[in-house]
All heavy atoms as a GROMACS GRO file, in nm:
protein
  535
    1MET      N    1   0.084  -0.120   0.000
    1MET     CA    2   0.000   0.000   0.001
    1MET      C    3   0.089   0.125  -0.001
    1MET      O    4   0.180   0.135   0.078
    1MET     CB    5  -0.091  -0.002   0.124
    1MET     CG    6  -0.180   0.117   0.134
    1MET     SD    7  -0.279   0.123   0.284
    1MET     CE    8  -0.408   0.015   0.236
    2GLY      N    9   0.066   0.216  -0.088
    2GLY     CA   10   0.148   0.338  -0.100
    2GLY      C   11   0.112   0.443   0.003
    2GLY      O   12   0.001   0.442   0.058
    3ALA      N   13   0.202   0.530   0.028
    3ALA     CA   14   0.181   0.641   0.122
    3ALA      C   15   0.089   0.743   0.058
    3ALA      O   16   0.096   0.770  -0.062
    3ALA     CB   17   0.313   0.702   0.161
    4ARG      N   18   0.001   0.800   0.139
    4ARG     CA   19  -0.085   0.906   0.088
    4ARG      C   20  -0.007   1.035   0.075
    4ARG      O   21   0.076   1.064   0.158
    4ARG     CB   22  -0.203   0.928   0.183
    4ARG     CG   23  -0.300   0.812   0.180
    4ARG     CD   24  -0.413   0.830   0.271
    4ARG     NE   25  -0.459   0.968   0.281
    4ARG     CZ   26  -0.556   1.008   0.363
    4ARG    NH1   27  -0.612   0.922   0.442
    4ARG    NH2   28  -0.592   1.134   0.367
    5ARG      N   29  -0.033   1.109  -0.027
    5ARG     CA   30   0.038   1.235  -0.049
    5ARG      C   31  -0.050   1.351  -0.009
    5ARG      O   32  -0.170   1.355  -0.037
    5ARG     CB   33   0.078   1.250  -0.194
    5ARG     CG   34   0.184   1.153  -0.237
    5ARG     CD   35   0.231   1.187  -0.377
    5ARG     NE   36   0.360   1.125  -0.403
    5ARG     CZ   37   0.475   1.184  -0.387
    5ARG    NH1   38   0.482   1.308  -0.350
    5ARG    NH2   39   0.586   1.119  -0.413
    6LEU      N   40   0.010   1.450   0.056
    6LEU     CA   41  -0.062   1.573   0.090
    6LEU      C   42  -0.048   1.671  -0.024
    6LEU      O   43   0.047   1.662  -0.104
    6LEU     CB   44   0.000   1.633   0.216
    6LEU     CG   45  -0.016   1.550   0.343
    6LEU    CD1   46   0.065   1.615   0.457
    6LEU    CD2   47  -0.160   1.537   0.382
    7PRO      N   48  -0.140   1.764  -0.035
    7PRO     CA   49  -0.127   1.865  -0.138
    7PRO      C   50   0.007   1.936  -0.126
    7PRO      O   51   0.055   1.961  -0.017
    7PRO     CB   52  -0.243   1.960  -0.112
    7PRO     CG   53  -0.339   1.879  -0.032
    7PRO     CD   54  -0.260   1.780   0.044
    8HIS      N   55   0.067   1.973  -0.236
    8HIS     CA   56   0.202   2.034  -0.239
    8HIS      C   57   0.211   2.157  -0.149
    8HIS      O   58   0.312   2.177  -0.083
    8HIS     CB   59   0.236   2.069  -0.382
    8HIS     CG   60   0.369   2.139  -0.397
    8HIS    ND1   61   0.488   2.080  -0.371
    8HIS    CD2   62   0.397   2.267  -0.429
    8HIS    CE1   63   0.588   2.163  -0.389
    8HIS    NE2   64   0.532   2.280  -0.424
    9VAL      N   65   0.114   2.242  -0.145
    9VAL     CA   66   0.120   2.370  -0.070
    9VAL      C   67   0.095   2.349   0.079
    9VAL      O   68   0.133   2.434   0.158
    9VAL     CB   69   0.026   2.474  -0.125
    9VAL    CG1   70   0.066   2.515  -0.264
    9VAL    CG2   71  -0.119   2.425  -0.121
   10LEU      N   72   0.033   2.244   0.121
   10LEU     CA   73  -0.004   2.225   0.260
   10LEU      C   74   0.115   2.210   0.356
   10LEU      O   75   0.123   2.282   0.453
   10LEU     CB   76  -0.097   2.106   0.277
   10LEU     CG   77  -0.143   2.074   0.417
   10LEU    CD1   78  -0.224   2.190   0.474
   10LEU    CD2   79  -0.224   1.949   0.419
   11PRO      N   80   0.211   2.123   0.330
   11PRO     CA   81   0.314   2.101   0.429
   11PRO      C   82   0.414   2.215   0.448
   11PRO      O   83   0.476   2.226   0.553
   11PRO     CB   84   0.391   1.978   0.379
   11PRO     CG   85   0.305   1.919   0.274
   11PRO     CD   86   0.217   2.024   0.225
   12ARG      N   87   0.435   2.298   0.350
   12ARG     CA   88   0.541   2.402   0.360
   12ARG      C   89   0.531   2.484   0.489
   12ARG      O   90   0.629   2.496   0.559
   12ARG     CB   91   0.540   2.491   0.239
   12ARG     CG   92   0.604   2.424   0.122
   12ARG     CD   93   0.617   2.517   0.008
   12ARG     NE   94   0.707   2.451  -0.088
   12ARG     CZ   95   0.807   2.508  -0.144
   12ARG    NH1   96   0.833   2.634  -0.120
   12ARG    NH2   97   0.883   2.440  -0.227
   13PRO      N   98   0.417   2.542   0.524
   13PRO     CA   99   0.414   2.622   0.649
   13PRO      C  100   0.434   2.533   0.773
   13PRO      O  101   0.480   2.579   0.876
   13PRO     CB  102   0.275   2.684   0.650
   13PRO     CG  103   0.229   2.679   0.509
   13PRO     CD  104   0.296   2.557   0.446
   14LEU      N  105   0.397   2.406   0.764
   14LEU     CA  106   0.409   2.320   0.878
   14LEU      C  107   0.551   2.270   0.902
   14LEU      O  108   0.586   2.227   1.009
   14LEU     CB  109   0.317   2.198   0.858
   14LEU     CG  110   0.170   2.228   0.843
   14LEU    CD1  111   0.092   2.100   0.812
   14LEU    CD2  112   0.116   2.298   0.965
   15LEU      N  113   0.634   2.274   0.799
   15LEU     CA  114   0.769   2.223   0.809
   15LEU      C  115   0.872   2.328   0.857
   15LEU      O  116   0.981   2.293   0.894
   15LEU     CB  117   0.815   2.166   0.676
   15LEU     CG  118   0.734   2.048   0.625
   15LEU    CD1  119   0.784   2.008   0.485
   15LEU    CD2  120   0.746   1.931   0.718
   16GLY      N  121   0.834   2.452   0.856
   16GLY     CA  122   0.928   2.555   0.895
   16GLY      C  123   0.887   2.620   1.027
   16GLY      O  124   0.780   2.595   1.081
   17VAL      N  125   0.976   2.703   1.078
   17VAL     CA  126   0.947   2.778   1.199
   17VAL      C  127   0.977   2.923   1.169
   17VAL      O  128   1.086   2.960   1.129
   17VAL     CB  129   1.034   2.731   1.316
   17VAL    CG1  130   1.010   2.819   1.439
   17VAL    CG2  131   1.011   2.586   1.346
   18ARG      N  132   0.879   3.006   1.188
   18ARG     CA  133   0.898   3.150   1.169
   18ARG      C  134   0.963   3.204   1.296
   18ARG      O  135   0.928   3.167   1.409
   18ARG     CB  136   0.769   3.221   1.143
   18ARG     CG  137   0.711   3.182   1.009
   18ARG     CD  138   0.590   3.266   0.978
   18ARG     NE  139   0.538   3.225   0.847
   18ARG     CZ  140   0.431   3.275   0.796
   18ARG    NH1  141   0.365   3.369   0.857
   18ARG    NH2  142   0.389   3.234   0.678
   19ASP      N  143   1.056   3.295   1.275
   19ASP     CA  144   1.124   3.356   1.394
   19ASP      C  145   1.025   3.415   1.491
   19ASP      O  146   1.039   3.399   1.614
   19ASP     CB  147   1.222   3.465   1.349
   19ASP     CG  148   1.345   3.407   1.280
   19ASP    OD1  149   1.373   3.285   1.293
   19ASP    OD2  150   1.416   3.486   1.218
   20SER      N  151   0.921   3.479   1.439
   20SER     CA  152   0.823   3.543   1.530
   20SER      C  153   0.748   3.441   1.614
   20SER      O  154   0.717   3.467   1.732
   20SER     CB  155   0.725   3.627   1.451
   20SER     OG  156   0.652   3.548   1.358
   21TYR      N  157   0.721   3.322   1.560
   21TYR     CA  158   0.652   3.217   1.638
   21TYR      C  159   0.746   3.164   1.747
   21TYR      O  160   0.704   3.140   1.859
   21TYR     CB  161   0.610   3.103   1.548
   21TYR     CG  162   0.507   3.135   1.444
   21TYR    CD1  163   0.481   3.045   1.341
   21TYR    CD2  164   0.436   3.254   1.444
   21TYR    CE1  165   0.384   3.072   1.244
   21TYR    CE2  166   0.341   3.281   1.348
   21TYR     CZ  167   0.315   3.191   1.247
   21TYR     OH  168   0.222   3.216   1.152
   22PHE      N  169   0.870   3.142   1.709
   22PHE     CA  170   0.969   3.090   1.805
   22PHE      C  171   0.989   3.192   1.917
   22PHE      O  172   0.988   3.157   2.034
   22PHE     CB  173   1.097   3.060   1.731
   22PHE     CG  174   1.198   2.988   1.815
   22PHE    CD1  175   1.177   2.856   1.855
   22PHE    CD2  176   1.316   3.050   1.855
   22PHE    CE1  177   1.268   2.788   1.934
   22PHE    CE2  178   1.409   2.983   1.931
   22PHE     CZ  179   1.385   2.853   1.971
   23ASP      N  180   1.005   3.320   1.881
   23ASP     CA  181   1.023   3.424   1.980
   23ASP      C  182   0.902   3.434   2.074
   23ASP      O  183   0.917   3.450   2.196
   23ASP     CB  184   1.046   3.559   1.914
   23ASP     CG  185   1.182   3.566   1.845
   23ASP    OD1  186   1.272   3.487   1.877
   23ASP    OD2  187   1.197   3.652   1.756
   24ALA      N  188   0.781   3.423   2.017
   24ALA     CA  189   0.661   3.429   2.099
   24ALA      C  190   0.654   3.311   2.196
   24ALA      O  191   0.613   3.329   2.314
   24ALA     CB  192   0.535   3.429   2.009
   25ALA      N  193   0.692   3.193   2.151
   25ALA     CA  194   0.696   3.077   2.242
   25ALA      C  195   0.796   3.096   2.355
   25ALA      O  196   0.764   3.068   2.472
   25ALA     CB  197   0.726   2.950   2.162
   26LEU      N  198   0.914   3.145   2.322
   26LEU     CA  199   1.014   3.170   2.427
   26LEU      C  200   0.965   3.279   2.524
   26LEU      O  201   0.984   3.262   2.647
   26LEU     CB  202   1.146   3.212   2.363
   26LEU     CG  203   1.222   3.103   2.292
   26LEU    CD1  204   1.344   3.164   2.220
   26LEU    CD2  205   1.266   2.992   2.385
   27ASP      N  206   0.904   3.383   2.474
   27ASP     CA  207   0.852   3.488   2.561
   27ASP      C  208   0.747   3.436   2.656
   27ASP      O  209   0.746   3.466   2.774
   27ASP     CB  210   0.792   3.603   2.478
   27ASP     CG  211   0.895   3.686   2.408
   27ASP    OD1  212   1.015   3.679   2.443
   27ASP    OD2  213   0.855   3.763   2.314
   28GLU      N  214   0.659   3.347   2.606
   28GLU     CA  215   0.552   3.291   2.688
   28GLU      C  216   0.610   3.198   2.797
   28GLU      O  217   0.569   3.201   2.911
   28GLU     CB  218   0.453   3.216   2.603
   28GLU     CG  219   0.328   3.173   2.675
   28GLU     CD  220   0.238   3.288   2.716
   28GLU    OE1  221   0.261   3.407   2.676
   28GLU    OE2  222   0.143   3.266   2.792
   29MET      N  223   0.711   3.118   2.757
   29MET     CA  224   0.778   3.032   2.858
   29MET      C  225   0.838   3.117   2.968
   29MET      O  226   0.825   3.083   3.087
   29MET     CB  227   0.887   2.950   2.791
   29MET     CG  228   0.840   2.835   2.705
   29MET     SD  229   0.985   2.750   2.637
   29MET     CE  230   0.930   2.729   2.469
   30ARG      N  231   0.907   3.222   2.931
   30ARG     CA  232   0.971   3.307   3.030
   30ARG      C  233   0.870   3.383   3.115
   30ARG      O  234   0.891   3.403   3.235
   30ARG     CB  235   1.068   3.404   2.960
   30ARG     CG  236   1.188   3.330   2.903
   30ARG     CD  237   1.282   3.425   2.829
   30ARG     NE  238   1.396   3.348   2.776
   30ARG     CZ  239   1.436   3.356   2.650
   30ARG    NH1  240   1.374   3.432   2.563
   30ARG    NH2  241   1.541   3.285   2.613
   31THR      N  242   0.760   3.424   3.053
   31THR     CA  243   0.654   3.495   3.128
   31THR      C  244   0.592   3.405   3.234
   31THR      O  245   0.572   3.445   3.349
   31THR     CB  246   0.545   3.549   3.033
   31THR    OG1  247   0.606   3.644   2.945
   31THR    CG2  248   0.432   3.613   3.107
   32LEU      N  249   0.561   3.282   3.195
   32LEU     CA  250   0.492   3.190   3.285
   32LEU      C  251   0.582   3.121   3.384
   32LEU      O  252   0.540   3.089   3.496
   32LEU     CB  253   0.416   3.086   3.202
   32LEU     CG  254   0.302   3.138   3.116
   32LEU    CD1  255   0.245   3.027   3.031
   32LEU    CD2  256   0.194   3.200   3.201
   33PHE      N  257   0.706   3.094   3.345
   33PHE     CA  258   0.795   3.009   3.426
   33PHE      C  259   0.927   3.077   3.465
   33PHE      O  260   1.003   3.017   3.544
   33PHE     CB  261   0.823   2.877   3.357
   33PHE     CG  262   0.699   2.794   3.339
   33PHE    CD1  263   0.627   2.798   3.222
   33PHE    CD2  264   0.654   2.712   3.443
   33PHE    CE1  265   0.512   2.722   3.207
   33PHE    CE2  266   0.536   2.638   3.428
   33PHE     CZ  267   0.466   2.643   3.311
   34GLY      N  268   0.958   3.192   3.411
   34GLY     CA  269   1.083   3.263   3.444
   34GLY      C  270   1.196   3.230   3.351
   34GLY      O  271   1.264   3.319   3.303
   35THR      N  272   1.219   3.102   3.327
   35THR     CA  273   1.326   3.061   3.235
   35THR      C  274   1.277   2.943   3.153
   35THR      O  275   1.180   2.876   3.191
   35THR     CB  276   1.452   3.014   3.312
   35THR    OG1  277   1.424   2.896   3.385
   35THR    CG2  278   1.506   3.124   3.408
   36VAL      N  279   1.347   2.916   3.044
   36VAL     CA  280   1.313   2.800   2.964
   36VAL      C  281   1.340   2.673   3.040
   36VAL      O  282   1.265   2.574   3.033
   36VAL     CB  283   1.389   2.804   2.831
   36VAL    CG1  284   1.365   2.678   2.749
   36VAL    CG2  285   1.350   2.928   2.748
   37GLU      N  286   1.446   2.672   3.120
   37GLU     CA  287   1.476   2.556   3.204
   37GLU      C  288   1.364   2.530   3.306
   37GLU      O  289   1.322   2.415   3.323
   37GLU     CB  290   1.610   2.574   3.277
   37GLU     CG  291   1.649   2.450   3.355
   37GLU     CD  292   1.791   2.457   3.409
   37GLU    OE1  293   1.873   2.536   3.356
   37GLU    OE2  294   1.820   2.380   3.502
   38ASP      N  295   1.313   2.634   3.370
   38ASP     CA  296   1.204   2.615   3.461
   38ASP      C  297   1.076   2.568   3.391
   38ASP      O  298   0.999   2.491   3.446
   38ASP     CB  299   1.174   2.742   3.541
   38ASP     CG  300   1.277   2.767   3.650
   38ASP    OD1  301   1.347   2.672   3.690
   38ASP    OD2  302   1.284   2.884   3.696
   39TYR      N  303   1.057   2.610   3.268
   39TYR     CA  304   0.945   2.561   3.186
   39TYR      C  305   0.959   2.411   3.166
   39TYR      O  306   0.863   2.335   3.183
   39TYR     CB  307   0.939   2.632   3.050
   39TYR     CG  308   0.847   2.563   2.952
   39TYR    CD1  309   0.709   2.566   2.968
   39TYR    CD2  310   0.899   2.492   2.845
   39TYR    CE1  311   0.626   2.501   2.878
   39TYR    CE2  312   0.818   2.429   2.754
   39TYR     CZ  313   0.681   2.433   2.771
   39TYR     OH  314   0.598   2.369   2.684
   40ALA      N  315   1.083   2.366   3.132
   40ALA     CA  316   1.104   2.223   3.111
   40ALA      C  317   1.080   2.142   3.238
   40ALA      O  318   1.018   2.038   3.236
   40ALA     CB  319   1.246   2.200   3.058
   41LEU      N  320   1.129   2.195   3.351
   41LEU     CA  321   1.117   2.123   3.478
   41LEU      C  322   0.975   2.129   3.534
   41LEU      O  323   0.924   2.026   3.579
   41LEU     CB  324   1.218   2.178   3.579
   41LEU     CG  325   1.365   2.157   3.545
   41LEU    CD1  326   1.453   2.239   3.640
   41LEU    CD2  327   1.402   2.010   3.550
   42ASN      N  328   0.916   2.247   3.533
   42ASN     CA  329   0.786   2.265   3.599
   42ASN      C  330   0.666   2.259   3.506
   42ASN      O  331   0.561   2.214   3.545
   42ASN     CB  332   0.787   2.397   3.677
   42ASN     CG  333   0.897   2.404   3.778
   42ASN    OD1  334   0.920   2.309   3.854
   42ASN    ND2  335   0.973   2.512   3.779
   43GLY      N  336   0.685   2.306   3.383
   43GLY     CA  337   0.575   2.304   3.287
   43GLY      C  338   0.562   2.168   3.218
   43GLY      O  339   0.453   2.113   3.210
   44LEU      N  340   0.676   2.116   3.174
   44LEU     CA  341   0.675   1.986   3.107
   44LEU      C  342   0.693   1.871   3.204
   44LEU      O  343   0.681   1.754   3.167
   44LEU     CB  344   0.786   1.979   3.002
   44LEU     CG  345   0.771   2.081   2.888
   44LEU    CD1  346   0.891   2.070   2.793
   44LEU    CD2  347   0.642   2.058   2.808
   45LYS      N  348   0.730   1.904   3.326
   45LYS     CA  349   0.750   1.804   3.435
   45LYS      C  350   0.864   1.707   3.401
   45LYS      O  351   0.856   1.588   3.435
   45LYS     CB  352   0.621   1.725   3.463
   45LYS     CG  353   0.502   1.812   3.498
   45LYS     CD  354   0.522   1.883   3.627
   45LYS     CE  355   0.393   1.956   3.664
   45LYS     NZ  356   0.412   2.064   3.753
   46LEU      N  357   0.967   1.758   3.336
   46LEU     CA  358   1.084   1.675   3.312
   46LEU      C  359   1.167   1.666   3.439
   46LEU      O  360   1.167   1.761   3.520
   46LEU     CB  361   1.171   1.735   3.202
   46LEU     CG  362   1.110   1.747   3.061
   46LEU    CD1  363   1.208   1.814   2.968
   46LEU    CD2  364   1.072   1.610   3.010
   47THR      N  365   1.235   1.556   3.458
   47THR     CA  366   1.326   1.546   3.571
   47THR      C  367   1.456   1.616   3.534
   47THR      O  368   1.484   1.639   3.416
   47THR     CB  369   1.356   1.399   3.607
   47THR    OG1  370   1.425   1.339   3.497
   47THR    CG2  371   1.229   1.322   3.637
   48ALA      N  372   1.538   1.645   3.634
   48ALA     CA  373   1.668   1.704   3.608
   48ALA      C  374   1.750   1.611   3.519
   48ALA      O  375   1.826   1.659   3.431
   48ALA     CB  376   1.741   1.734   3.738
   49GLU      N  377   1.738   1.482   3.542
   49GLU     CA  378   1.813   1.384   3.462
   49GLU      C  379   1.768   1.388   3.316
   49GLU      O  380   1.850   1.380   3.224
   49GLU     CB  381   1.798   1.243   3.521
   49GLU     CG  382   1.864   1.225   3.655
   49GLU     CD  383   1.780   1.279   3.772
   49GLU    OE1  384   1.657   1.306   3.754
   49GLU    OE2  385   1.837   1.299   3.881
   50GLN      N  386   1.638   1.396   3.294
   50GLN     CA  387   1.586   1.403   3.157
   50GLN      C  388   1.633   1.531   3.087
   50GLN      O  389   1.671   1.528   2.970
   50GLN     CB  390   1.434   1.398   3.157
   50GLN     CG  391   1.378   1.262   3.195
   50GLN     CD  392   1.228   1.268   3.216
   50GLN    OE1  393   1.176   1.359   3.279
   50GLN    NE2  394   1.160   1.165   3.165
   51LEU      N  395   1.630   1.642   3.158
   51LEU     CA  396   1.675   1.766   3.102
   51LEU      C  397   1.823   1.761   3.069
   51LEU      O  398   1.866   1.809   2.961
   51LEU     CB  399   1.647   1.883   3.201
   51LEU     CG  400   1.676   2.022   3.150
   51LEU    CD1  401   1.604   2.053   3.021
   51LEU    CD2  402   1.640   2.124   3.256
   52THR      N  403   1.903   1.701   3.153
   52THR     CA  404   2.044   1.687   3.127
   52THR      C  405   2.066   1.600   3.003
   52THR      O  406   2.149   1.634   2.916
   52THR     CB  407   2.117   1.626   3.248
   52THR    OG1  408   2.104   1.715   3.358
   52THR    CG2  409   2.263   1.600   3.219
   53ALA      N  410   1.992   1.493   2.991
   53ALA     CA  411   2.007   1.403   2.875
   53ALA      C  412   1.969   1.477   2.746
   53ALA      O  413   2.035   1.465   2.642
   53ALA     CB  414   1.919   1.278   2.893
   54LEU      N  415   1.861   1.555   2.750
   54LEU     CA  416   1.822   1.632   2.632
   54LEU      C  417   1.927   1.737   2.596
   54LEU      O  418   1.963   1.754   2.479
   54LEU     CB  419   1.687   1.701   2.656
   54LEU     CG  420   1.564   1.611   2.652
   54LEU    CD1  421   1.444   1.686   2.703
   54LEU    CD2  422   1.542   1.559   2.513
   55ARG      N  423   1.980   1.804   2.699
   55ARG     CA  424   2.083   1.906   2.675
   55ARG      C  425   2.204   1.843   2.610
   55ARG      O  426   2.258   1.899   2.515
   55ARG     CB  427   2.118   1.973   2.807
   55ARG     CG  428   2.211   2.090   2.791
   55ARG     CD  429   2.238   2.158   2.922
   55ARG     NE  430   2.126   2.237   2.967
   55ARG     CZ  431   2.063   2.220   3.082
   55ARG    NH1  432   2.104   2.131   3.167
   55ARG    NH2  433   1.961   2.297   3.113
   56GLU      N  434   2.246   1.730   2.662
   56GLU     CA  435   2.364   1.663   2.606
   56GLU      C  436   2.337   1.614   2.463
   56GLU      O  437   2.422   1.629   2.377
   56GLU     CB  438   2.404   1.544   2.693
   56GLU     CG  439   2.466   1.586   2.825
   56GLU     CD  440   2.489   1.472   2.919
   56GLU    OE1  441   2.455   1.354   2.888
   56GLU    OE2  442   2.542   1.499   3.030
   57ARG      N  443   2.219   1.563   2.439
   57ARG     CA  444   2.188   1.511   2.308
   57ARG      C  445   2.183   1.621   2.202
   57ARG      O  446   2.234   1.605   2.090
   57ARG     CB  447   2.054   1.437   2.310
   57ARG     CG  448   2.019   1.384   2.175
   57ARG     CD  449   1.893   1.304   2.178
   57ARG     NE  450   1.870   1.250   2.045
   57ARG     CZ  451   1.829   1.130   2.021
   57ARG    NH1  452   1.806   1.048   2.121
   57ARG    NH2  453   1.808   1.090   1.900
   58PHE      N  454   2.126   1.734   2.234
   58PHE     CA  455   2.105   1.836   2.136
   58PHE      C  456   2.210   1.947   2.134
   58PHE      O  457   2.202   2.038   2.053
   58PHE     CB  458   1.964   1.897   2.149
   58PHE     CG  459   1.856   1.797   2.111
   58PHE    CD1  460   1.775   1.741   2.208
   58PHE    CD2  461   1.843   1.754   1.983
   58PHE    CE1  462   1.680   1.647   2.174
   58PHE    CE2  463   1.747   1.662   1.944
   58PHE     CZ  464   1.664   1.607   2.042
   59THR      N  465   2.307   1.938   2.223
   59THR     CA  466   2.413   2.036   2.218
   59THR      C  467   2.549   1.977   2.186
   59THR      O  468   2.648   2.042   2.176
   59THR     CB  469   2.425   2.118   2.348
   59THR    OG1  470   2.448   2.029   2.455
   59THR    CG2  471   2.300   2.200   2.372
   60SER      N  472   2.552   1.842   2.172
   60SER     CA  473   2.677   1.779   2.134
   60SER      C  474   2.672   1.741   1.985
   60SER      O  475   2.565   1.711   1.933
   60SER     CB  476   2.701   1.652   2.217
   60SER     OG  477   2.613   1.552   2.184
   61ARG      N  478   2.784   1.741   1.925
   61ARG     CA  479   2.792   1.710   1.781
   61ARG      C  480   2.737   1.570   1.753
   61ARG      O  481   2.665   1.546   1.660
   61ARG     CB  482   2.934   1.724   1.733
   61ARG     CG  483   2.952   1.720   1.586
   61ARG     CD  484   3.095   1.769   1.554
   61ARG     NE  485   3.124   1.795   1.421
   61ARG     CZ  486   3.070   1.888   1.343
   61ARG    NH1  487   2.978   1.965   1.392
   61ARG    NH2  488   3.109   1.904   1.219
   62SER      N  489   2.774   1.474   1.837
   62SER     CA  490   2.732   1.335   1.814
   62SER      C  491   2.584   1.317   1.841
   62SER      O  492   2.520   1.223   1.791
   62SER     CB  493   2.814   1.240   1.900
   62SER     OG  494   2.794   1.268   2.038
   63GLY      N  495   2.521   1.402   1.920
   63GLY     CA  496   2.379   1.392   1.950
   63GLY      C  497   2.290   1.403   1.829
   63GLY      O  498   2.184   1.347   1.822
   64PHE      N  499   2.335   1.480   1.730
   64PHE     CA  500   2.254   1.496   1.609
   64PHE      C  501   2.268   1.380   1.514
   64PHE      O  502   2.189   1.358   1.428
   64PHE     CB  503   2.293   1.628   1.537
   64PHE     CG  504   2.244   1.747   1.611
   64PHE    CD1  505   2.330   1.824   1.685
   64PHE    CD2  506   2.111   1.783   1.606
   64PHE    CE1  507   2.287   1.938   1.753
   64PHE    CE2  508   2.066   1.895   1.673
   64PHE     CZ  509   2.153   1.971   1.748
   65ILE      N  510   2.375   1.305   1.529
   65ILE     CA  511   2.400   1.192   1.438
   65ILE      C  512   2.334   1.065   1.486
   65ILE      O  513   2.272   0.991   1.412
   65ILE     CB  514   2.552   1.171   1.418
   65ILE    CG1  515   2.614   1.296   1.356
   65ILE    CG2  516   2.581   1.047   1.335
   65ILE    CD1  517   2.764   1.297   1.358
   66SER      N  518   2.339   1.039   1.614
   66SER     CA  519   2.287   0.918   1.673
   66SER      C  520   2.136   0.924   1.688
   66SER      O  521   2.082   1.026   1.731
   66SER     CB  522   2.352   0.892   1.810
   66SER     OG  523   2.291   0.785   1.873
   67ALA      N  524   2.070   0.819   1.656
   67ALA     CA  525   1.924   0.810   1.671
   67ALA      C  526   1.886   0.736   1.798
   67ALA      O  527   1.769   0.707   1.820
   67ALA     CB  528   1.861   0.742   1.551
   68THR      N  529   1.980   0.701   1.882
   68THR     CA  530   1.950   0.629   2.005
   68THR      C  531   1.921   0.721   2.118
   68THR      O  532   1.954   0.836   2.120
   68THR     CB  533   2.065   0.536   2.043
   68THR    OG1  534   2.184   0.614   2.063
   68THR    CG2  535   2.086   0.428   1.940
   0.00000   0.00000   0.00000
């Protein structure tokens, strides 16, 4: 069974991030929680260990290569 295709124009806005949207999200996190880290810990309910693992994965060169 083949994959269904979406109309050509539909995915484009969904695949990108506009700077203004990203800035608005960061502003809201800071307004509600003070810092992005506090948002992760208190808003998303991540543990300190989970936050550390995410930080290491997405700020290290090898984190972007490995899918584990």
